[in-house]
C-alpha positions, 0 to 999 in steps of 0.5 A: 326515463324518469327515475323511480324514487329511492325508497327510504328506510323502513322507519320512514316507510309511511308518509303518514308519519310526517314530521313538521316541515319548516318554512324557508329561512326558519327552524319552526313549523310551517305557518299558515299564511293569510293571503288576504294580508299579502303574505306569501306561499312559504318558499319551501312549500312547493306542493300545489294542486290541480283544481279540477277542469277549471284550468287552475292550479292552487296552493293550500296549507297542509299540516300532518298529511291533511288540508283541513286547517286551510281556508284559502287557496292561492292560484299558482297557475292558469292555463290559457283557453281554459274555463277559468281564463278571464275569471282568475289570474295568478295570485288570486285567492279562492275563499269559498264555494257556493257563496260560502267560505271554506269551512272544513277542507278546501280540497274536499269542498272544491272537489264536491263543488265541481262534481255538483256543478257538472250535473244537469242541475248545476248547469256547469256553473262553478260558483267561487269566492274570489279575493283580488287586490283587497276585493272579495266578490262571487264569480262563476267558472263555466264547466262542461255539463257531464251529468251525475255519478250514478249510485253504481258509478262507474257502472251504469253511469253516463258521467263516467262514460263521458269522462272516459271518452274525453280522457281516452281521446286526449290520451291518444293524442298525447301518445301520438305526439313526437316527444311522448316517450322522452318525458314519461316513466315506464310505469305510467307509459304502460298504464296509459297504453293499458287504458287505451287497450281497455277502451276496446276501440280498434282505432287505438290498436296501432298505438297500443301495439307500438307501445306493447312492442316497446314494452316487450323489448324493455330492459333496464339495470335499475329498479327492474322489479318496479318496471317489469311488473307493469310493462309485462302486464301491458304485453300480456294484456295486449297478447290476450286482447288481440291474439297477436303472438308475435310478442310472446318471445318478449313476454316470455323473456320478461316473465322469466327474468322476473321469476328467476329474479325472485328470492328464495322465499318468493319475494322481490326487492328494489332489484332482482335477487342475488344468485344465493336467493337473497335480496339486497338493501331493504329486502322484501318490498311488496309494492313491486312484488305484487304487480310482478306476481300479477304480471306472471299470472297474466303471462301464464294466461297469455300462453307463457308456460315454464316451471320457473313461472309456476314456482314463482307465482306459488311462492309469492301467493304463499306470502300473501295468503298469510295476511288474509284476515289479519290486516293490510299487506305490509311494506315487506316481510313484516307483520300485517300493517294495522294503522290503515285499511290500505298501505299504498295500494298493496291491498288492492294489488292483492285483491286483483292478484287473488281474483286472477288466481281464482282464490275468492277468500283473498280477493274478498278480504282485500277488496273489503279492505280497499273499500274501507280505505278512503279519504285520509287513508288514501292520502298516505303512502310510502314515498307518495300515494300514486299506487294508492289511487291506481289500485283503488277502484280495480280492487273495490270493483271486486265487491261489485257495483254497489261497492264502487258506487259507495266508494265514489260517493265517499271519496272517488267522485270529488278526488277524481274530479279535482284531479281531472284537468280541463282537457281530460288528462290527469297529473298525479296530485300527491299527498297533502305535504308541503313539498311535492312527493316522489311521483310529482309530475307523473302522468296519471291519466291511464291510472285514473282512466282504468278505473272509468274503464271498469264497465267495459271489461275489455282487459283482465285488469278491468274485469274481463275475468268476472269477480269471484268475491261476493257482490255486496249490496248497498247497505253492506257497502256503506257499512264498510265505508263507515268502517274506514272513517274516524282516522287521519294522520293529524287526528288518529284518536278523537273519533274512537275516544268519543265512542261509548264503551258498548260501541267500542266493545261492538267494534272489537268484534268487527270483521276489520282488523283495523277497526278492532285495533283502533277500538282496543287502542281507544280502551287503552287510553280510557281512564277507566281502563280495559273492561276485562270482564267483558273481554273475558266473555268475548273470548268465548264468543262463537265468532273468531273476529270477536275473539281476535278483538278481545285478545287485542284489547287484553294485550293492551291491558298488560298486567291488568288483564291477569284475570283473563289468563285462564281463558287465554291459556285455553286458546294457545292450542286452538285450531285457528292459527291466528287465534293462537297467535293473538292469545300468545301475544296477550299472554306475553304482555300480561307478563309474570301472571302468564308464565304458566303459558311458557311451556306450551309456547316453547313447544309450539315455537319449536315445531316450525313450519307446518302445511298450514303455516309453511313459512313458520309465521306463527313461530315469528310471533312466538319468538317475540312473545317468548324471547322479547316479552316473557323471557326478557329479563331471565331464563331462570327456572325454564326447562333447559331442554324445551328452551334449547329446542325453541332456540334452535327452531327460532334460529332456523326461521326464514325471517332475520328479525325473528332470528335476531330476537332469539339472539337476545337470549344468548347473554342470559345463558351460561357457557354450559347452556350455550355450549350445545348451541354454538354450531347453530349460533355460528350457522345463523351468523355465517348463513344470513336468513333468506328474508328480513334483510333489514333486520337480519344483522342483530343475530349475526352480531350476537353470534359474533359476540358469543364466539368471541366471548368464548374465544371460539377460533372460527369467530375471527374469520367469521368476523373478517368475512362479515365485514366484507360481505354484510348487507351494505344498508347501514354498514358504516354503523355496523362495521365498527361494532364488528371490528370491536368484537374482532379486536377482543381476540387480541394478537390471535386476530393477526391471522386474519389481518391480510384478509382485513387489509384486502377488505380495506383496499376494496373499500378504498375503491368504493362499493356498488350502490353505496356512498363512496365517503361511507366506504372510505369511512369503513376503510379507515375503521378497518385499518384502525382495528388492524393497528390495534390487533398488531399492537396487542400482546393478548393471546387468549387460548382459543377453542375450535368448534368440531 
């Protein structure tokens, strides 16, 4: 089993935010070598690429997640018997295609050249400019002719059909090989079997059955959430496609373990939740959570019936429904992701999930987001971009054949052709980074072939259940493709910065939250500033999207948007939740001129969950608007009753981050103000929020500080318990802060010294899934605190909460 990559902290959740890499032996940025001058590939830059069905692999320069600066490809590998054998050798350099040097991106240019060469008109002749030993010449690599992609590829497409047939034959041979199971990850193994099943060919069923039996018995102690989703999908699809009920017990086990491993709010993390319904480590992660939900929906359709499964499906769907219309599905329990239309395949997963649930609104929105994501956006992804490729076309297909055809013309055709090896199989290409990503070497044959299997509609993952989203025509599909242009990680701004103001105003009215965001950001960078009068006019538009866009732009205008306050005040009680949120955000960024909104915002914040908003997501945004923005510096003059109600409500929010933002207000309150809040402050300290684990510690530390500052007796034991029971993530940094608070109780803290001694002894033994040296570091800190407590002669008078 190949171990899944460890997911890094949220601050590096996107590989799109990539720092400069360094060449071997140097401290500076990677320098682009000139291979025609004898320069070598930098030692630490090991990421090379499959160069289509040529049999070649090659290295090219990349920087900040793009290969657009490269103009050379150095051949790193040649497979014997492949089309390029006898034409190229390792060390040769490819300088161009079709008699012309590379001019904008060798990856794209070579991929398009392969696509063109495989047409009838191209005759299979791939013309390349080869440099070898100081000599430049034109050479031809002869490829099989597969035909042209149709306008609706992979639907009604002879080339797609041929690619699938070649690939599925090679895949079956690979699965039959004796060493197949020794070198493949459970996710890709499941996807490969699903591709065979998606062919509808009865001759492959014995192989599929063998793989489905393996999946039905699958279990692991690590990364269960990541694996269970895909193996359960395989078993469920097999049962539904064949009617073989013998695997139902295994399917039921997988589904129930997954459902019972869900958190109290409906999410999953790296692993299943603890008995208290909380997640460890980084908390909620939608990348494994969405496939798990899809697998439960499929298991239910295959005949597994259980209230636990019904509950888990609904809880998870409730999480995802909030993001409809608001942006891409984020990493975890966060605000919608707004930088790109897709975030490593999670919009694609959500579209498929909502389609299976029969919810057209969700399937349509996330399918549109998937269609608008291509090129540099698809290269991004937390720990790599494997899932960004896997879930692309299955989601775009919800929009219909014209949509898939448009996406293939823009991106899929050349990138899939570049990834396809000469035997019809695929290896994961990875994003444009110097070093291989976390999924380097993964067999992505099944992942690609599932896209080419869509026209067959043999399994649910490839369209057996008809799409319920509106089917787009060619013009609309192309317009959504255009919505996704104009961004790369290296150049995020210039495309929008070059647009005239009237075009930016129009883009603020777009259906796409990402387009609206990019337009608002462009206005914020413009020397003339925001066109506030035009934005005020947009606030009165009959279209909600236009109003959202106006609020987003006004938010970025800050105090300069003060003239918009009267119109924004009209919107904070609007019937549309998202418009209320966006208006509140804009007002909070405007600042002092918008303080008239505070009474209404406090009142809305205090309301908490509603049938429309069962997870109190609006309250989260208002916590930020009120406590992080409008009341950042002072609570002077604020109605104390309204403020207290808002604080109490915010401290009960499901999200630890929202609670922590509320905790920032503690230091601004007098003891008389804070006294009636003490029970709730302690409750938020003792009972961690059920979600947002990574950011849940702020309110707990703030609570300890309040209890200690007022010598609340219970705070001593709470601090001692917290040291032992805190989220281990970053606990080596947090533990000294907790101990520093505890030490302020002076000699009174001797009451918890035995507890601390037990804790130090536990740290000495090490903690599960935590570096031993960091546990020892915490043990040392605890013993140092014990010494300070025992040496203290301070005996503050304690107050006991009743």
